[in-house]
Phi, psi and omega in degrees: 000120182266174184301320184299319181293319180293315177295321178301322177298325178286326184272354192302327183273354185290140177294319179238093184301326181294314178296317179297327179295320177296317179295321179296318179300317178298319180294319182288332180273348179293146182293334181232150176296144179226081183303324181296317179294323178296315180296321180296329178279359180081021181247138180293117182305322181295320180288327175299321180288328174298316178294322179301316179293324183286315190270344179070213185245018181279108184297325180293317180295319180296313181299314180297316182297320181291318178296315181290326177297319177296319179295323178299315180295313182296323178296318178295320181292329180287345178249049183301137184289135175262350182241162177284014177212155175230147171287145180227139182214151164250129182234153177304150182307137178088357180268125179286145174294133180289159178305136181093353179238115189241002185232139170262160185295310182299316178302316183295316181293318177299318179300316180299317181293315183295324185269352181297141179241339183231311185218151169225134177229126184236127175230127180199141181285336184227135179223138170229167185298314179299322180292312182290339180299333179291331183256347190302304183292317175301323178294317179301316179294323178299317178297328180293330179267011172099003178287131178270126186247125174241131177241122178264119188239099183274020177212150178247036179297152181298328180295315181291322179299315179298316181296317182289328174297319177295322178297315179300318179297319180295321180291322177298322181285318193239356186221214181234108183296337179293344180266007179252131176233124175258123177244106183263134182286137175290161181294336180266005180283158174302144178289115183269098182268003182287148175238106190219139168228119177248150177229125175057023180055023183229349179213143184212140164267130176228121183193200184261350190278128167281169178273069179229162178302315181296325182287323186270330188231009185090165014278000179298154169256114184235149179221139179203189178225150169256116186250139179235155170101196188295335181295339178296335178300326178294323176297317179299322180293324175299315178296323177298317180300313178297317181298322182282331188264344189208021184236156168240131188267139177232000000 
């Protein structure tokens, strides 16, 4: 996940992304956080602070990231979806998205987390710290604004445990741990090979990518879809079935 995509996620709701990008740069370059000014600019104060931690105090990096983030938002809007689904892909570094494919996997997942208002549900067989790091801070901020997050984990690998421990620490620091639910699959549960992230039971990523560095940002080649509308309810029911038949909650 690069700086432009993360900044784009913060600017995505702005009416004028270019103007919002200038205001965001000023906020990030200010010596102290100003939540009131961020809110007045239409930017989530918590997400502005996530960017402050990510981008540091380098004015060139901040300026470039804000400009590219605005371009990212405008580019996505110029490719408005005509269907209730979009293709999503992870491609090796340096590979251009082919015509007709406008979304990367990491970008799509961050967008779902940033825009969620009530619920997020994540199911994936494999998680590692680099992969979850792209979603960690946005998820923590989501819990702080009241979004309930459920993570279905059908493996107890040391990599997933380390990554989820880091997520819990981030939520304790920046969010509400009471809004996080970990549902770990029992050894006798069906092997859940699905990779799904749903938001507000109305939009879902369904694809091949695990929450790993290789899955979200390459070098893997991954393909999925972003689905919107009533069909997402069927995805939620599948997650319910798995949750009822094979998990223990922690």
